[in-house]
N, C-alpha and C positions, 0 to 999 in steps of 0.2 A: 118409567115407561111414559112416552109422550104421545098422548092421543091425537094432539093437533097434527103431528108429523104423519101419523097413519092416515088421517083425513086428507091431508095435502096430497099424499101419494095416491090415495084412492081417486081423488078428483082428477089428478093429473093423468092417471091411467084411463079413467073413464073418458076424459076429454080427448085423449089420443086415440082411443078405440074407434 
């Protein structure tokens, strides 16, 4: 499980929102 990947996707989604 890669926590960094989850954070990256979260930030990307938040930035796009």
